[in-house]
C-alpha positions in Angstrom: 0.2 0.1 -0.1 1.3 3.1 -0.9 1.5 5.1 2.2 3.6 7.9 1.2 1.3 10.7 3.1 1.4 8.6 6.8 -0.4 10.7 9.1 2.6 11.8 12.0 2.8 13.8 14.9 4.2 16.7 13.5 5.9 19.2 16.1 5.9 16.2 18.8 8.1 18.6 21.3 5.9 21.6 20.8 5.2 23.4 24.0 1.4 24.8 24.2 1.5 28.5 25.5 -1.8 30.3 26.5 -1.8 33.4 24.1 -1.5 36.9 25.5 -4.3 38.4 23.9 -6.7 40.7 25.6 -9.8 38.7 27.0 -12.1 41.1 25.6 -10.7 40.6 22.2 -11.4 36.9 22.0 -14.4 34.9 21.8 -12.5 31.7 21.5 -10.2 29.6 24.0 -6.8 30.1 22.2 -3.3 28.6 22.3 -0.4 30.3 20.7 1.3 27.4 18.3 3.9 29.8 16.9 5.6 31.6 19.9 8.9 29.9 21.3 9.0 30.2 25.2 11.4 32.7 25.0 10.2 35.1 23.2 7.1 37.2 23.0 3.8 35.8 21.4 2.6 37.0 17.6 0.0 39.4 19.3 2.5 41.3 21.2 4.5 42.0 17.8 1.5 43.5 16.0 0.5 47.1 16.7 -2.6 46.7 15.1 -5.5 44.1 15.7 -4.8 40.8 13.8 -7.4 39.7 11.4 -8.2 36.3 13.9 -8.8 38.9 16.7 -10.9 41.5 14.5 -13.0 38.6 13.2 -13.6 37.2 16.8 -16.4 38.7 18.8 -15.9 40.3 22.6 -16.5 38.0 25.5 -16.7 38.7 29.2 -13.4 38.5 31.0 -15.1 35.8 33.1 -15.8 33.3 30.1 -11.9 33.7 28.9 -11.0 33.0 32.9 -13.3 29.7 33.0 -10.7 28.6 29.9 -7.9 26.4 30.4 -4.9 28.6 31.3 -1.9 26.2 31.9 0.6 24.6 29.2 -0.9 21.3 29.4 -4.7 22.5 29.6 -5.3 21.5 25.7 -4.7 17.9 26.6 -7.8 18.3 28.6 -9.7 18.0 25.3 -10.5 14.8 23.5 -10.9 17.0 20.2 -7.4 18.7 20.6 -5.8 17.4 16.8 -3.0 15.2 17.3 -1.2 17.0 14.6 -0.4 20.7 14.7 0.6 23.3 12.8 3.4 25.6 14.1 3.6 28.1 11.3 0.9 29.3 8.5 1.6 27.9 5.2 0.2 31.1 3.5 1.7 33.7 5.1 4.3 32.1 8.0 2.5 33.7 10.6 2.3 31.8 13.9 -0.8 29.8 14.6 -3.2 29.5 17.2 -5.3 26.4 18.7 -8.5 27.7 19.0 -12.1 26.5 20.2 -14.7 28.4 18.3 -17.3 29.1 21.3 -19.9 26.8 21.2 -18.1 24.4 19.3 -16.1 21.3 20.3 -13.6 21.2 17.6 -9.8 22.6 17.9 -9.0 24.7 14.9 -5.3 25.8 13.8 -5.6 29.8 12.6 -3.3 31.7 12.0 -3.3 35.0 14.2 -2.1 37.2 11.4 -4.2 36.2 8.3 -6.6 34.3 9.7 -5.9 31.3 7.6 -7.3 28.1 8.9 -5.2 25.0 8.5 -8.1 22.1 8.6 -6.6 18.3 9.5 -8.8 16.2 8.0 -9.0 12.5 7.0 -6.8 10.7 4.2 -8.7 8.6 1.6 -6.8 5.5 0.7 -8.1 3.6 -2.0 -7.1 0.3 -3.7 -8.4 -2.9 -5.7 -9.0 -6.1 -4.7 -7.6 -8.0 -8.0 -8.7 -11.3 -8.7 -7.4 -13.5 -11.8 -8.2 -17.0 -12.5 -9.5 -17.5 -8.9 -6.6 -15.9 -7.4 -5.9 -12.6 -5.6 -3.1 -10.5 -6.4 -1.0 -9.4 -3.4 2.2 -7.0 -3.3 5.0 -7.3 -0.6 6.0 -4.1 0.6 9.5 -2.8 -0.2 8.6 0.5 2.0 7.8 1.1 5.4 5.3 1.0 7.4 5.4 -2.8 7.2 8.1 -3.5 5.1 8.3 -7.0 3.6 4.6 -7.6 4.8 1.9 -8.5 2.0 -1.0 -6.1 0.8 -3.4 -5.7 -1.6 -2.0 -2.7 -4.1 -3.5 0.8 -2.6 -2.4 4.1 -1.3 -4.1 7.9 -1.0 -6.1 9.3 -3.4 -4.7 12.5 -5.1 -6.3 15.5 -6.3 -7.9 15.6 -9.1 -8.7 12.0 -9.5 -11.6 9.9 -8.6 -11.3 7.1 -6.1 -11.9 4.2 -8.6 -9.2 6.0 -11.0 -6.6 6.7 -7.9 -7.5 2.6 -7.3 -6.2 1.9 -10.7 -3.1 4.1 -10.6 -2.2 2.4 -7.0 -2.4 -1.0 -8.8 -0.3 -0.2 -12.2 2.2 1.7 -10.0 2.6 -0.8 -7.0 2.6 -4.0 -9.5 2.6 -2.5 -13.2 -0.7 -4.1 -13.2 -3.5 -3.2 -15.4 -7.0 -3.6 -14.3 -10.7 -3.4 -14.8 -12.6 -1.7 -11.8 -16.2 -3.9 -11.6 -17.4 -1.9 -9.1 -16.9 -0.8 -5.3 -16.6 -3.5 -3.0 -15.5 -2.4 1.1 -15.6 1.5 2.8 -14.0 1.3 6.0 -13.0 4.0 8.3 -10.5 3.9 10.9 -11.0 7.0 13.0 -7.7 6.9 15.3 -5.7 7.2 12.5 -7.6 9.5 10.8 -8.2 7.2 7.1 -11.0 6.3 5.3 -10.5 3.3 2.9 -12.4 2.7 -0.8 -11.8 -0.5 -2.0 -12.8 -1.7 -5.3 -13.4 -5.4 -6.8 -11.3 -5.6 -10.1 -9.6 -8.2 -12.7 -6.7 -8.1 -14.5 -6.7 -6.2 -18.0 -4.8 -7.3 -20.9 -2.0 -8.4 -21.4 -2.4 -9.9 -17.7 0.6 -9.3 -16.6 2.1 -8.1 -13.3 5.6 -7.4 -11.7 6.8 -5.7 -8.4 6.4 -1.9 -9.0 9.2 0.5 -7.1 7.3 0.5 -3.7 7.0 -3.5 -3.9 9.6 -6.4 -3.2 7.4 -9.1 -4.9 4.1 -9.4 -6.4 1.9 -12.9 -6.8 -1.1 -14.7 -7.1 -2.7 -16.2 -4.3 -4.8 -19.3 -4.0 -7.5 -18.6 -1.4 -6.3 -20.8 0.7 -2.8 -19.9 0.7 -3.5 -15.9 1.4 -0.9 -15.4 4.3 -2.9 -14.0 6.8 -0.4 -14.0 9.6 1.8 -11.4 7.2 -0.8 -9.0 6.0 0.3 -5.4 6.5 -3.0 -3.6 7.4 -5.8 -4.1 9.7 -8.2 -3.2 6.7 -6.7 -5.6 4.3 -6.9 -8.4 6.8 -10.6 -7.4 7.1 -11.4 -7.0 3.5 -9.7 -10.3 2.4 -11.8 -12.2 4.9 -15.2 -11.0 3.4 -14.3 -11.2 0.1 -13.2 -14.8 0.0 -16.2 -15.7 2.3 -18.0 -13.7 -0.4 -16.2 -15.6 -3.0 -16.8 -19.1 -1.6 -20.3 -18.4 -1.4 -21.2 -16.9 -4.6 -23.5 -13.7 -3.0 -21.3 -10.6 -3.3 -21.8 -7.9 -0.9 -20.8 -4.0 -0.5 -19.1 -3.9 2.9 -19.2 -1.2 5.0 -17.9 -1.0 8.5 -15.4 1.2 11.3 -12.1 -0.4 12.2 -11.6 0.6 16.1 -7.9 0.2 16.6 -5.9 0.9 20.1 -4.3 3.8 19.9 -0.4 3.3 19.2 -1.3 -0.5 18.2 0.9 -2.2 14.8 -1.0 -1.7 11.8 -2.2 -5.4 11.8 -1.8 -6.7 15.4 -5.2 -9.0 15.5 -6.0 -8.6 19.2 -5.3 -4.5 18.5 -8.5 -3.8 16.2 -12.4 -4.9 15.6 -14.7 -4.2 12.7 -18.0 -2.0 14.4 -20.9 -1.1 12.7 -20.6 -3.7 9.7 -23.0 -3.7 6.8 -23.3 -5.8 4.4 -25.3 -5.3 1.4 -26.0 -7.6 -1.5 -25.1 -6.9 -4.6 -25.4 -8.3 -8.0 -22.3 -9.1 -10.2 -22.8 -9.2 -13.9 -21.8 -12.9 -14.6 -19.5 -11.6 -17.9 -17.3 -9.7 -15.7 
């Protein structure tokens, strides 16, 4: 799976400081992310109110006084983003961690230009490729899970559909042209901010495959020989088990579910994840496919 954009904790050593902004200027709980502990925060460097300050409505001092005031106060909020912006990608100004009044989500907002840096889930797309009753798998040549097996998949790029992205990832990782037959599984993994959109596919002419730059080996596996104890990711393990069940019964389904993982657990530790809220909707598959 081409996980080039894996989520990681940015600025892991970052110290969060309460912003030194007058209470009457803010309608939010704010923490400054761009100011080092030995220098004044960004508001003190601006003589005029920043755009962020101008956008916020005045609120009584008592409301701000009730907000967290210590460096570790944001840790009390379960909605605090794990990833953190330190500097604005638009103007280079320092970022503040802001919780809008009446809202539960924390946002990263530039204290100079007002740009909001959203952190949204990533979409992973891929194919379960079947050929002559066998399943195409790739042995990963990159971390995470180097040396383990997976279906060809990776992050969706801007400007492509999910099906086109799945076909592209298959070509990149397995040098295989495929025909997309339809959607097969949508699995959400909230704890790591990823959604998997996986498609049922078949090899297309000339029916060849080989290892791409992110694969050590590519091979077709009989259903009984799929190495489940060597699969790279929980999403792949769950999807393949459902796929083999559908294949054996001859009744195909469109699957949707939520993978609940233990935070910090390895990608495919069987004891660290479970499928919740699973829907299996029967679908018809054209016999010609």
